[in-house]
mmCIF file as gemmi writes it, N, C-alpha and C atoms, coordinates in Angstrom:
data_model
loop_
_atom_site.group_PDB
_atom_site.id
_atom_site.type_symbol
_atom_site.label_atom_id
_atom_site.label_alt_id
_atom_site.label_comp_id
_atom_site.label_asym_id
_atom_site.label_entity_id
_atom_site.label_seq_id
_atom_site.pdbx_PDB_ins_code
_atom_site.Cartn_x
_atom_site.Cartn_y
_atom_site.Cartn_z
_atom_site.occupancy
_atom_site.B_iso_or_equiv
_atom_site.pdbx_formal_charge
_atom_site.auth_seq_id
_atom_site.auth_asym_id
_atom_site.pdbx_PDB_model_num
ATOM 1 N N . MET Axp A 1 ? 1.252 -0.874 0.239 1 0 ? 1 A 1
ATOM 2 C CA . MET Axp A 1 ? -0.429 0.366 -0.035 1 0 ? 1 A 1
ATOM 3 C C . MET Axp A 1 ? 0.651 1.004 -0.11 1 0 ? 1 A 1
ATOM 4 N N . HIS Axp A 2 ? 2.258 1.31 0.772 1 0 ? 2 A 1
ATOM 5 C CA . HIS Axp A 2 ? 3.391 2.572 0.82 1 0 ? 2 A 1
ATOM 6 C C . HIS Axp A 2 ? 3.432 2.696 -0.985 1 0 ? 2 A 1
ATOM 7 N N . ILE Axp A 3 ? 3.476 2.009 -1.742 1 0 ? 3 A 1
ATOM 8 C CA . ILE Axp A 3 ? 4.149 2.36 -3.239 1 0 ? 3 A 1
ATOM 9 C C . ILE Axp A 3 ? 2.853 2.429 -3.851 1 0 ? 3 A 1
ATOM 10 N N . ARG Axp A 4 ? 1.82 2.116 -3.49 1 0 ? 4 A 1
ATOM 11 C CA . ARG Axp A 4 ? 0.728 2.621 -4.031 1 0 ? 4 A 1
ATOM 12 C C . ARG Axp A 4 ? 0.373 4.495 -4.44 1 0 ? 4 A 1
ATOM 13 N N . GLU Axp A 5 ? 0.462 4.83 -2.247 1 0 ? 5 A 1
ATOM 14 C CA . GLU Axp A 5 ? 0.593 6.209 -1.887 1 0 ? 5 A 1
ATOM 15 C C . GLU Axp A 5 ? 1.349 7.073 -2.364 1 0 ? 5 A 1
ATOM 16 N N . ARG Axp A 6 ? 2.612 5.973 -2.692 1 0 ? 6 A 1
ATOM 17 C CA . ARG Axp A 6 ? 4.255 7.004 -3.536 1 0 ? 6 A 1
ATOM 18 C C . ARG Axp A 6 ? 3.797 7.163 -4.707 1 0 ? 6 A 1
ATOM 19 N N . LEU Axp A 7 ? 3.122 6.011 -5.115 1 0 ? 7 A 1
ATOM 20 C CA . LEU Axp A 7 ? 3.071 6.685 -6.84 1 0 ? 7 A 1
ATOM 21 C C . LEU Axp A 7 ? 1.759 6.991 -7.124 1 0 ? 7 A 1
ATOM 22 N N . PHE Axp A 8 ? 1.217 6.845 -6.854 1 0 ? 8 A 1
ATOM 23 C CA . PHE Axp A 8 ? -0.488 7.957 -7.032 1 0 ? 8 A 1
ATOM 24 C C . PHE Axp A 8 ? -1.153 9.356 -5.82 1 0 ? 8 A 1
ATOM 25 N N . GLY Axp A 9 ? -0.434 8.564 -4.985 1 0 ? 9 A 1
ATOM 26 C CA . GLY Axp A 9 ? -1.262 10.009 -4.16 1 0 ? 9 A 1
ATOM 27 C C . GLY Axp A 9 ? -2.493 9.572 -2.842 1 0 ? 9 A 1
ATOM 28 N N . ASP Axp A 10 ? -2.11 10.409 -2.201 1 0 ? 10 A 1
ATOM 29 C CA . ASP Axp A 10 ? -3.493 10.101 -0.576 1 0 ? 10 A 1
ATOM 30 C C . ASP Axp A 10 ? -5.069 8.99 -0.978 1 0 ? 10 A 1
ATOM 31 N N . ASP Axp A 11 ? -5.223 9.604 -1.991 1 0 ? 11 A 1
ATOM 32 C CA . ASP Axp A 11 ? -6.848 9.541 -2.188 1 0 ? 11 A 1
ATOM 33 C C . ASP Axp A 11 ? -6.943 8.115 -3.552 1 0 ? 11 A 1
ATOM 34 N N . THR Axp A 12 ? -5.902 6.823 -3.476 1 0 ? 12 A 1
ATOM 35 C CA . THR Axp A 12 ? -5.896 5.973 -4.222 1 0 ? 12 A 1
ATOM 36 C C . THR Axp A 12 ? -6.214 4.782 -3.042 1 0 ? 12 A 1
ATOM 37 N N . ALA Axp A 13 ? -8.087 4.176 -4.054 1 0 ? 13 A 1
ATOM 38 C CA . ALA Axp A 13 ? -8.263 3.787 -3.905 1 0 ? 13 A 1
ATOM 39 C C . ALA Axp A 13 ? -7.352 1.454 -3.435 1 0 ? 13 A 1
ATOM 40 N N . PRO Axp A 14 ? -8.02 1.511 -2.127 1 0 ? 14 A 1
ATOM 41 C CA . PRO Axp A 14 ? -7.604 0.119 -1.855 1 0 ? 14 A 1
ATOM 42 C C . PRO Axp A 14 ? -7.422 -0.938 -3.031 1 0 ? 14 A 1
ATOM 43 N N . ARG Axp A 15 ? -6.729 -1.912 -3.663 1 0 ? 15 A 1
ATOM 44 C CA . ARG Axp A 15 ? -6.646 -2.627 -4.486 1 0 ? 15 A 1
ATOM 45 C C . ARG Axp A 15 ? -7.667 -3.269 -4.154 1 0 ? 15 A 1
ATOM 46 N N . LYS Axp A 16 ? -8.502 -3.781 -4.768 1 0 ? 16 A 1
ATOM 47 C CA . LYS Axp A 16 ? -9.505 -5.436 -4.292 1 0 ? 16 A 1
ATOM 48 C C . LYS Axp A 16 ? -9.076 -6.983 -5.186 1 0 ? 16 A 1
ATOM 49 N N . ARG Axp A 17 ? -9.289 -7.36 -3.778 1 0 ? 17 A 1
ATOM 50 C CA . ARG Axp A 17 ? -8.272 -8.065 -3.295 1 0 ? 17 A 1
ATOM 51 C C . ARG Axp A 17 ? -9.733 -9.859 -4.588 1 0 ? 17 A 1
ATOM 52 N N . ARG Axp A 18 ? -9.449 -10.383 -4.987 1 0 ? 18 A 1
ATOM 53 C CA . ARG Axp A 18 ? -9.611 -11.685 -5.422 1 0 ? 18 A 1
ATOM 54 C C . ARG Axp A 18 ? -9.885 -12.309 -5.111 1 0 ? 18 A 1
ATOM 55 N N . GLY Axp A 19 ? -10.935 -13.948 -5.339 1 0 ? 19 A 1
ATOM 56 C CA . GLY Axp A 19 ? -10.65 -15.006 -4.076 1 0 ? 19 A 1
ATOM 57 C C . GLY Axp A 19 ? -10.491 -15.26 -2.233 1 0 ? 19 A 1
ATOM 58 N N . ASN Axp A 20 ? -10.749 -13.612 -2.266 1 0 ? 20 A 1
ATOM 59 C CA . ASN Axp A 20 ? -10.625 -14.666 -0.609 1 0 ? 20 A 1
ATOM 60 C C . ASN Axp A 20 ? -12.262 -13.418 -0.189 1 0 ? 20 A 1
ATOM 61 N N . SER Axp A 21 ? -12.738 -13.346 -0.592 1 0 ? 21 A 1
ATOM 62 C CA . SER Axp A 21 ? -14.549 -13.287 0.129 1 0 ? 21 A 1
ATOM 63 C C . SER Axp A 21 ? -15.099 -14.406 1.216 1 0 ? 21 A 1
ATOM 64 N N . ARG Axp A 22 ? -14.868 -13.81 2.478 1 0 ? 22 A 1
ATOM 65 C CA . ARG Axp A 22 ? -15.204 -13.978 3.924 1 0 ? 22 A 1
ATOM 66 C C . ARG Axp A 22 ? -16.828 -15.289 3.992 1 0 ? 22 A 1
ATOM 67 N N . VAL Axp A 23 ? -16.97 -16.022 3.959 1 0 ? 23 A 1
ATOM 68 C CA . VAL Axp A 23 ? -18.565 -16.826 3.527 1 0 ? 23 A 1
ATOM 69 C C . VAL Axp A 23 ? -19.018 -16.471 4.768 1 0 ? 23 A 1
ATOM 70 N N . LYS Axp A 24 ? -20.509 -16.148 3.774 1 0 ? 24 A 1
ATOM 71 C CA . LYS Axp A 24 ? -21.632 -15.486 5.434 1 0 ? 24 A 1
ATOM 72 C C . LYS Axp A 24 ? -22.149 -16.24 5.586 1 0 ? 24 A 1
ATOM 73 N N . ASP Axp A 25 ? -22.152 -18.041 4.794 1 0 ? 25 A 1
ATOM 74 C CA . ASP Axp A 25 ? -23.662 -17.782 6.392 1 0 ? 25 A 1
ATOM 75 C C . ASP Axp A 25 ? -22.853 -19.812 6.02 1 0 ? 25 A 1
ATOM 76 N N . ALA Axp A 26 ? -21.118 -20.392 7.459 1 0 ? 26 A 1
ATOM 77 C CA . ALA Axp A 26 ? -20.875 -20.961 7.148 1 0 ? 26 A 1
ATOM 78 C C . ALA Axp A 26 ? -21.304 -22.973 7.465 1 0 ? 26 A 1
ATOM 79 N N . GLU Axp A 27 ? -22.945 -22.757 8.294 1 0 ? 27 A 1
ATOM 80 C CA . GLU Axp A 27 ? -23.741 -23.299 7.988 1 0 ? 27 A 1
ATOM 81 C C . GLU Axp A 27 ? -24.193 -23.404 6.691 1 0 ? 27 A 1
ATOM 82 N N . ALA Axp A 28 ? -24.758 -23.127 5.78 1 0 ? 28 A 1
ATOM 83 C CA . ALA Axp A 28 ? -25.116 -23.071 4.793 1 0 ? 28 A 1
ATOM 84 C C . ALA Axp A 28 ? -23.95 -23.971 4.202 1 0 ? 28 A 1
ATOM 85 N N . LEU Axp A 29 ? -23.125 -23.808 4.214 1 0 ? 29 A 1
ATOM 86 C CA . LEU Axp A 29 ? -22.133 -24.362 3.135 1 0 ? 29 A 1
ATOM 87 C C . LEU Axp A 29 ? -21.75 -25.966 3.79 1 0 ? 29 A 1
ATOM 88 N N . GLY Axp A 30 ? -21.879 -25.785 4.92 1 0 ? 30 A 1
ATOM 89 C CA . GLY Axp A 30 ? -21.487 -27.355 5.289 1 0 ? 30 A 1
ATOM 90 C C . GLY Axp A 30 ? -22.399 -27.847 4.571 1 0 ? 30 A 1
ATOM 91 N N . ARG Axp A 31 ? -23.211 -27.15 4.867 1 0 ? 31 A 1
ATOM 92 C CA . ARG Axp A 31 ? -24.78 -28.475 4.382 1 0 ? 31 A 1
ATOM 93 C C . ARG Axp A 31 ? -24.644 -28.985 3.325 1 0 ? 31 A 1
ATOM 94 N N . VAL Axp A 32 ? -24.398 -27.554 1.78 1 0 ? 32 A 1
ATOM 95 C CA . VAL Axp A 32 ? -23.888 -28.136 0.593 1 0 ? 32 A 1
ATOM 96 C C . VAL Axp A 32 ? -22.438 -29.335 0.926 1 0 ? 32 A 1
ATOM 97 N N . LEU Axp A 33 ? -21.625 -28.978 1.056 1 0 ? 33 A 1
ATOM 98 C CA . LEU Axp A 33 ? -20.07 -29.301 0.525 1 0 ? 33 A 1
ATOM 99 C C . LEU Axp A 33 ? -20.962 -31.28 1.315 1 0 ? 33 A 1
ATOM 100 N N . GLY Axp A 34 ? -21.462 -31.474 1.999 1 0 ? 34 A 1
ATOM 101 C CA . GLY Axp A 34 ? -21.742 -32.965 2.941 1 0 ? 34 A 1
ATOM 102 C C . GLY Axp A 34 ? -22.753 -33.419 2.172 1 0 ? 34 A 1
ATOM 103 N N . ALA Axp A 35 ? -23.966 -32.7 1.794 1 0 ? 35 A 1
ATOM 104 C CA . ALA Axp A 35 ? -24.537 -33.283 0.144 1 0 ? 35 A 1
ATOM 105 C C . ALA Axp A 35 ? -23.664 -32.64 -0.778 1 0 ? 35 A 1
ATOM 106 N N . LEU Axp A 36 ? -23.086 -32.4 -1.376 1 0 ? 36 A 1
ATOM 107 C CA . LEU Axp A 36 ? -21.928 -33.24 -2.691 1 0 ? 36 A 1
ATOM 108 C C . LEU Axp A 36 ? -21.198 -34.071 -2.081 1 0 ? 36 A 1
ATOM 109 N N . GLY Axp A 37 ? -20.455 -34.724 -0.897 1 0 ? 37 A 1
ATOM 110 C CA . GLY Axp A 37 ? -19.664 -35.693 -1.035 1 0 ? 37 A 1
ATOM 111 C C . GLY Axp A 37 ? -20.516 -36.349 -0.066 1 0 ? 37 A 1
ATOM 112 N N . GLU Axp A 38 ? -21.85 -36.768 0.368 1 0 ? 38 A 1
ATOM 113 C CA . GLU Axp A 38 ? -22.022 -38.002 -0.026 1 0 ? 38 A 1
ATOM 114 C C . GLU Axp A 38 ? -23.055 -37.965 -1.234 1 0 ? 38 A 1
ATOM 115 N N . SER Axp A 39 ? -23.247 -37.728 -2.364 1 0 ? 39 A 1
ATOM 116 C CA . SER Axp A 39 ? -24.134 -36.878 -3.444 1 0 ? 39 A 1
ATOM 117 C C . SER Axp A 39 ? -23.047 -37.894 -4.285 1 0 ? 39 A 1
ATOM 118 N N . ARG Axp A 40 ? -23.085 -38.643 -5.669 1 0 ? 40 A 1
ATOM 119 C CA . ARG Axp A 40 ? -22.882 -38.884 -6.919 1 0 ? 40 A 1
ATOM 120 C C . ARG Axp A 40 ? -23.392 -38.55 -8.06 1 0 ? 40 A 1
ATOM 121 N N . LEU Axp A 41 ? -23.713 -36.889 -7.783 1 0 ? 41 A 1
ATOM 122 C CA . LEU Axp A 41 ? -24.155 -35.878 -8.865 1 0 ? 41 A 1
ATOM 123 C C . LEU Axp A 41 ? -23.889 -35.533 -9.731 1 0 ? 41 A 1
ATOM 124 N N . SER Axp A 42 ? -22.56 -36.022 -10.099 1 0 ? 42 A 1
ATOM 125 C CA . SER Axp A 42 ? -21.806 -35.246 -10.991 1 0 ? 42 A 1
ATOM 126 C C . SER Axp A 42 ? -21.769 -36.713 -12.254 1 0 ? 42 A 1
ATOM 127 N N . SER Axp A 43 ? -20.802 -38.127 -11.66 1 0 ? 43 A 1
ATOM 128 C CA . SER Axp A 43 ? -21.638 -39.053 -12.538 1 0 ? 43 A 1
ATOM 129 C C . SER Axp A 43 ? -23.356 -39.51 -12.965 1 0 ? 43 A 1
ATOM 130 N N . ASN Axp A 44 ? -23.666 -39.112 -11.908 1 0 ? 44 A 1
ATOM 131 C CA . ASN Axp A 44 ? -25.25 -39.336 -12.201 1 0 ? 44 A 1
ATOM 132 C C . ASN Axp A 44 ? -25.259 -38.425 -13.176 1 0 ? 44 A 1
ATOM 133 N N . LEU Axp A 45 ? -25.31 -37.058 -12.864 1 0 ? 45 A 1
ATOM 134 C CA . LEU Axp A 45 ? -25.444 -36.078 -14.439 1 0 ? 45 A 1
ATOM 135 C C . LEU Axp A 45 ? -24.988 -36.755 -15.959 1 0 ? 45 A 1
ATOM 136 N N . ASN Axp A 46 ? -23.92 -37.053 -15.645 1 0 ? 46 A 1
ATOM 137 C CA . ASN Axp A 46 ? -23.184 -37.228 -16.595 1 0 ? 46 A 1
ATOM 138 C C . ASN Axp A 46 ? -23.744 -39.414 -17.343 1 0 ? 46 A 1
ATOM 139 N N . GLN Axp A 47 ? -24.405 -39.263 -16.711 1 0 ? 47 A 1
ATOM 140 C CA . GLN Axp A 47 ? -24.934 -41.311 -17.027 1 0 ? 47 A 1
ATOM 141 C C . GLN Axp A 47 ? -26.06 -39.922 -17.741 1 0 ? 47 A 1
ATOM 142 N N . LEU Axp A 48 ? -27.099 -39.504 -16.676 1 0 ? 48 A 1
ATOM 143 C CA . LEU Axp A 48 ? -28.338 -39.142 -17.84 1 0 ? 48 A 1
ATOM 144 C C . LEU Axp A 48 ? -27.859 -38.417 -18.734 1 0 ? 48 A 1
ATOM 145 N N . ALA Axp A 49 ? -27.339 -37.487 -19.009 1 0 ? 49 A 1
ATOM 146 C CA . ALA Axp A 49 ? -27.029 -36.783 -19.638 1 0 ? 49 A 1
ATOM 147 C C . ALA Axp A 49 ? -26.347 -37.853 -21.439 1 0 ? 49 A 1
ATOM 148 N N . LYS Axp A 50 ? -25.717 -38.837 -21.627 1 0 ? 50 A 1
ATOM 149 C CA . LYS Axp A 50 ? -25.752 -39.655 -22.315 1 0 ? 50 A 1
ATOM 150 C C . LYS Axp A 50 ? -27.573 -40.015 -21.767 1 0 ? 50 A 1
ATOM 151 N N . ALA Axp A 51 ? -28.039 -41.107 -21.345 1 0 ? 51 A 1
ATOM 152 C CA . ALA Axp A 51 ? -28.597 -41.74 -21.582 1 0 ? 51 A 1
ATOM 153 C C . ALA Axp A 51 ? -29.916 -40.653 -22.861 1 0 ? 51 A 1
ATOM 154 N N . VAL Axp A 52 ? -30.11 -39.205 -21.885 1 0 ? 52 A 1
ATOM 155 C CA . VAL Axp A 52 ? -31.217 -38.388 -23.166 1 0 ? 52 A 1
ATOM 156 C C . VAL Axp A 52 ? -30.266 -38.224 -24.652 1 0 ? 52 A 1
ATOM 157 N N . ASN Axp A 53 ? -28.77 -38.005 -24.952 1 0 ? 53 A 1
ATOM 158 C CA . ASN Axp A 53 ? -28.479 -38.102 -26.337 1 0 ? 53 A 1
ATOM 159 C C . ASN Axp A 53 ? -28.157 -39.22 -26.809 1 0 ? 53 A 1
ATOM 160 N N . THR Axp A 54 ? -28.579 -40.588 -26.009 1 0 ? 54 A 1
ATOM 161 C CA . THR Axp A 54 ? -28.8 -41.673 -27.485 1 0 ? 54 A 1
ATOM 162 C C . THR Axp A 54 ? -29.944 -42.212 -27.341 1 0 ? 54 A 1
ATOM 163 N N . GLY Axp A 55 ? -30.975 -41.653 -26.226 1 0 ? 55 A 1
ATOM 164 C CA . GLY Axp A 55 ? -32.651 -41.67 -27.137 1 0 ? 55 A 1
ATOM 165 C C . GLY Axp A 55 ? -33.06 -43.378 -25.942 1 0 ? 55 A 1
ATOM 166 N N . SER Axp A 56 ? -31.951 -43.241 -24.328 1 0 ? 56 A 1
ATOM 167 C CA . SER Axp A 56 ? -31.851 -44.562 -24.597 1 0 ? 56 A 1
ATOM 168 C C . SER Axp A 56 ? -32.21 -44.317 -22.942 1 0 ? 56 A 1
ATOM 169 N N . LEU Axp A 57 ? -32.456 -43.321 -22.143 1 0 ? 57 A 1
ATOM 170 C CA . LEU Axp A 57 ? -34.416 -43.095 -21.07 1 0 ? 57 A 1
ATOM 171 C C . LEU Axp A 57 ? -35.316 -43.309 -21.228 1 0 ? 57 A 1
ATOM 172 N N . PRO Axp A 58 ? -35.775 -44.479 -20.908 1 0 ? 58 A 1
ATOM 173 C CA . PRO Axp A 58 ? -37.26 -44.211 -20.454 1 0 ? 58 A 1
ATOM 174 C C . PRO Axp A 58 ? -37.673 -44.066 -19.548 1 0 ? 58 A 1
ATOM 175 N N . LEU Axp A 59 ? -39.154 -43.056 -19.726 1 0 ? 59 A 1
ATOM 176 C CA . LEU Axp A 59 ? -39.156 -41.963 -18.625 1 0 ? 59 A 1
ATOM 177 C C . LEU Axp A 59 ? -40.328 -42.401 -18.538 1 0 ? 59 A 1
ATOM 178 N N . THR Axp A 60 ? -40.446 -43.724 -17.349 1 0 ? 60 A 1
ATOM 179 C CA . THR Axp A 60 ? -42.166 -44.054 -16.727 1 0 ? 60 A 1
ATOM 180 C C . THR Axp A 60 ? -42.49 -43.018 -15.56 1 0 ? 60 A 1
ATOM 181 N N . PRO Axp A 61 ? -43.441 -42.957 -14.329 1 0 ? 61 A 1
ATOM 182 C CA . PRO Axp A 61 ? -42.828 -41.948 -13.758 1 0 ? 61 A 1
ATOM 183 C C . PRO Axp A 61 ? -42.387 -42.246 -12.703 1 0 ? 61 A 1
ATOM 184 N N . GLU Axp A 62 ? -42.166 -43.345 -12.373 1 0 ? 62 A 1
ATOM 185 C CA . GLU Axp A 62 ? -40.746 -43.548 -11.389 1 0 ? 62 A 1
ATOM 186 C C . GLU Axp A 62 ? -39.618 -42.505 -11.583 1 0 ? 62 A 1
ATOM 187 N N . THR Axp A 63 ? -38.759 -42.939 -12.918 1 0 ? 63 A 1
ATOM 188 C CA . THR Axp A 63 ? -38.103 -41.409 -13.257 1 0 ? 63 A 1
ATOM 189 C C . THR Axp A 63 ? -38.01 -40.457 -13.18 1 0 ? 63 A 1
ATOM 190 N N . GLU Axp A 64 ? -39.254 -39.612 -14.08 1 0 ? 64 A 1
ATOM 191 C CA . GLU Axp A 64 ? -40.258 -38.41 -13.886 1 0 ? 64 A 1
ATOM 192 C C . GLU Axp A 64 ? -40.021 -38.566 -12.338 1 0 ? 64 A 1
ATOM 193 N N . ALA Axp A 65 ? -40.25 -39.043 -11.4 1 0 ? 65 A 1
ATOM 194 C CA . ALA Axp A 65 ? -40.068 -38.615 -10.36 1 0 ? 65 A 1
ATOM 195 C C . ALA Axp A 65 ? -38.664 -38.671 -10.012 1 0 ? 65 A 1
ATOM 196 N N . ASP Axp A 66 ? -37.974 -39.521 -9.932 1 0 ? 66 A 1
ATOM 197 C CA . ASP Axp A 66 ? -36.921 -39.721 -9.576 1 0 ? 66 A 1
ATOM 198 C C . ASP Axp A 66 ? -35.94 -38.007 -10.276 1 0 ? 66 A 1
ATOM 199 N N . LEU Axp A 67 ? -36.213 -37.983 -10.703 1 0 ? 67 A 1
ATOM 200 C CA . LEU Axp A 67 ? -35.711 -36.995 -12.251 1 0 ? 67 A 1
ATOM 201 C C . LEU Axp A 67 ? -35.806 -35.241 -11.267 1 0 ? 67 A 1
ATOM 202 N N . LYS Axp A 68 ? -37.463 -35.147 -11.044 1 0 ? 68 A 1
ATOM 203 C CA . LYS Axp A 68 ? -37.769 -34.031 -10.356 1 0 ? 68 A 1
ATOM 204 C C . LYS Axp A 68 ? -37.358 -33.882 -8.643 1 0 ? 68 A 1
ATOM 205 N N . ALA Axp A 69 ? -37.589 -34.861 -8.057 1 0 ? 69 A 1
ATOM 206 C CA . ALA Axp A 69 ? -36.87 -34.896 -6.963 1 0 ? 69 A 1
ATOM 207 C C . ALA Axp A 69 ? -35.416 -34.973 -6.829 1 0 ? 69 A 1
ATOM 208 N N . ALA Axp A 70 ? -34.504 -34.811 -7.611 1 0 ? 70 A 1
ATOM 209 C CA . ALA Axp A 70 ? -33.084 -34.891 -7.85 1 0 ? 70 A 1
ATOM 210 C C . ALA Axp A 70 ? -33.057 -33.649 -7.316 1 0 ? 70 A 1
ATOM 211 N N . CYS Axp A 71 ? -34.26 -32.752 -9.203 1 0 ? 71 A 1
ATOM 212 C CA . CYS Axp A 71 ? -33.794 -30.997 -9.305 1 0 ? 71 A 1
ATOM 213 C C . CYS Axp A 71 ? -33.708 -30.337 -8.425 1 0 ? 71 A 1
ATOM 214 N N . ARG Axp A 72 ? -35.312 -30.811 -7.071 1 0 ? 72 A 1
ATOM 215 C CA . ARG Axp A 72 ? -35.093 -30.277 -6.103 1 0 ? 72 A 1
ATOM 216 C C . ARG Axp A 72 ? -34.151 -30.275 -5.497 1 0 ? 72 A 1
ATOM 217 N N . ASP Axp A 73 ? -33.289 -30.824 -4.957 1 0 ? 73 A 1
ATOM 218 C CA . ASP Axp A 73 ? -31.817 -31.415 -4.365 1 0 ? 73 A 1
ATOM 219 C C . ASP Axp A 73 ? -31.316 -29.943 -4.811 1 0 ? 73 A 1
ATOM 220 N N . VAL Axp A 74 ? -31.049 -30.44 -6.227 1 0 ? 74 A 1
ATOM 221 C CA . VAL Axp A 74 ? -29.987 -29.492 -6.533 1 0 ? 74 A 1
ATOM 222 C C . VAL Axp A 74 ? -30.632 -28.16 -6.165 1 0 ? 74 A 1
ATOM 223 N N . ALA Axp A 75 ? -31.691 -27.764 -6.962 1 0 ? 75 A 1
ATOM 224 C CA . ALA Axp A 75 ? -32.18 -26.349 -6.079 1 0 ? 75 A 1
ATOM 225 C C . ALA Axp A 75 ? -31.773 -25.57 -5.165 1 0 ? 75 A 1
ATOM 226 N N . VAL Axp A 76 ? -32.612 -26.188 -3.719 1 0 ? 76 A 1
ATOM 227 C CA . VAL Axp A 76 ? -31.722 -26.474 -2.204 1 0 ? 76 A 1
ATOM 228 C C . VAL Axp A 76 ? -30.236 -26.627 -2.364 1 0 ? 76 A 1
ATOM 229 N N . MET Axp A 77 ? -29.685 -26.677 -3.026 1 0 ? 77 A 1
ATOM 230 C CA . MET Axp A 77 ? -28.009 -26.8 -2.732 1 0 ? 77 A 1
ATOM 231 C C . MET Axp A 77 ? -27.12 -25.001 -3.319 1 0 ? 77 A 1
ATOM 232 N N . ARG Axp A 78 ? -27.832 -25.207 -4.631 1 0 ? 78 A 1
ATOM 233 C CA . ARG Axp A 78 ? -28.018 -24.11 -5.198 1 0 ? 78 A 1
ATOM 234 C C . ARG Axp A 78 ? -28.42 -22.279 -4.07 1 0 ? 78 A 1
ATOM 235 N N . ALA Axp A 79 ? -29.083 -22.717 -3.934 1 0 ? 79 A 1
ATOM 236 C CA . ALA Axp A 79 ? -30.006 -21.712 -2.867 1 0 ? 79 A 1
ATOM 237 C C . ALA Axp A 79 ? -28.94 -21.929 -1.393 1 0 ? 79 A 1
ATOM 238 N N . ASP Axp A 80 ? -28.397 -23.261 -0.699 1 0 ? 80 A 1
ATOM 239 C CA . ASP Axp A 80 ? -27.666 -22.511 0.287 1 0 ? 80 A 1
ATOM 240 C C . ASP Axp A 80 ? -26.589 -22.248 0.403 1 0 ? 80 A 1
ATOM 241 N N . LEU Axp A 81 ? -26.038 -23.02 -1.276 1 0 ? 81 A 1
ATOM 242 C CA . LEU Axp A 81 ? -24.808 -22.093 -1.969 1 0 ? 81 A 1
ATOM 243 C C . LEU Axp A 81 ? -24.674 -20.43 -1.545 1 0 ? 81 A 1
ATOM 244 N N . MET Axp A 82 ? -25.145 -20.152 -2.427 1 0 ? 82 A 1
ATOM 245 C CA . MET Axp A 82 ? -25.967 -18.25 -2.783 1 0 ? 82 A 1
ATOM 246 C C . MET Axp A 82 ? -25.62 -17.269 -0.694 1 0 ? 82 A 1
ATOM 247 N N . ARG Axp A 83 ? -26.511 -18.657 -0.346 1 0 ? 83 A 1
ATOM 248 C CA . ARG Axp A 83 ? -26.679 -17.619 0.698 1 0 ? 83 A 1
ATOM 249 C C . ARG Axp A 83 ? -25.038 -17.885 1.76 1 0 ? 83 A 1
ATOM 250 N N . ALA Axp A 84 ? -24.202 -18.508 1.349 1 0 ? 84 A 1
ATOM 251 C CA . ALA Axp A 84 ? -23.073 -18.866 2.542 1 0 ? 84 A 1
ATOM 252 C C . ALA Axp A 84 ? -22.277 -18.045 1.338 1 0 ? 84 A 1
ATOM 253 N N . LEU Axp A 85 ? -21.789 -18.086 0.665 1 0 ? 85 A 1
ATOM 254 C CA . LEU Axp A 85 ? -21.038 -16.582 -0.541 1 0 ? 85 A 1
ATOM 255 C C . LEU Axp A 85 ? -21.733 -15.343 -0.521 1 0 ? 85 A 1
ATOM 256 N N . GLY Axp A 86 ? -23.742 -15.615 0.679 1 0 ? 86 A 1
ATOM 257 C CA . GLY Axp A 86 ? -24.042 -14.441 0.74 1 0 ? 86 A 1
ATOM 258 C C . GLY Axp A 86 ? -24.476 -13.279 -0.324 1 0 ? 86 A 1
ATOM 259 N N . LYS Axp A 87 ? -24.837 -13.966 -1.541 1 0 ? 87 A 1
ATOM 260 C CA . LYS Axp A 87 ? -26.21 -14.337 -2.062 1 0 ? 87 A 1
ATOM 261 C C . LYS Axp A 87 ? -27.35 -14.142 -1.915 1 0 ? 87 A 1
ATOM 262 N N . SER Axp A 88 ? -27.997 -13.587 -2.508 1 0 ? 88 A 1
ATOM 263 C CA . SER Axp A 88 ? -29.835 -13.266 -2.972 1 0 ? 88 A 1
ATOM 264 C C . SER Axp A 88 ? -30.248 -14.999 -3.783 1 0 ? 88 A 1
ATOM 265 N N . PRO Axp A 89 ? -30.981 -15.975 -3.675 1 0 ? 89 A 1
ATOM 266 C CA . PRO Axp A 89 ? -30.529 -16.66 -4.567 1 0 ? 89 A 1
ATOM 267 C C . PRO Axp A 89 ? -31.085 -16.907 -5.927 1 0 ? 89 A 1
ATOM 268 N N . GLY Axp A 90 ? -32.031 -15.718 -5.928 1 0 ? 90 A 1
ATOM 269 C CA . GLY Axp A 90 ? -32.126 -14.748 -7.235 1 0 ? 90 A 1
ATOM 270 C C . GLY Axp A 90 ? -31.275 -15.093 -8.43 1 0 ? 90 A 1
ATOM 271 N N . ASP Axp A 91 ? -29.967 -14.519 -7.295 1 0 ? 91 A 1
ATOM 272 C CA . ASP Axp A 91 ? -28.894 -14.205 -8.669 1 0 ? 91 A 1
ATOM 273 C C . ASP Axp A 91 ? -28.384 -14.718 -9.836 1 0 ? 91 A 1
ATOM 274 N N . GLY Axp A 92 ? -27.993 -14.912 -10.459 1 0 ? 92 A 1
ATOM 275 C CA . GLY Axp A 92 ? -26.869 -14.836 -11.388 1 0 ? 92 A 1
ATOM 276 C C . GLY Axp A 92 ? -27.954 -16.403 -12.392 1 0 ? 92 A 1
ATOM 277 N N . PRO Axp A 93 ? -27.552 -16.799 -13.28 1 0 ? 93 A 1
ATOM 278 C CA . PRO Axp A 93 ? -27.944 -18.006 -14.765 1 0 ? 93 A 1
ATOM 279 C C . PRO Axp A 93 ? -28.767 -18.302 -13.43 1 0 ? 93 A 1
């Protein structure tokens, strides 16, 4: 900071640091990390994508219910993660 002040003057804005944001809700982050650790989410999503792309996914009422339940679980994890990072669940894509 001293060098920046010497080069640019006293009214220089402090540098913004990336990657050092504090977790706003450690409990929510813990829930998300725990859920991800216990799941095979990435493997299962990859298998679903492959089945959809090859047309081999039979859409039975049970399969549809399982997919809807998985979507709800992912939405809960996303909301917990957003809260843990201090953002609103409605933020972002």
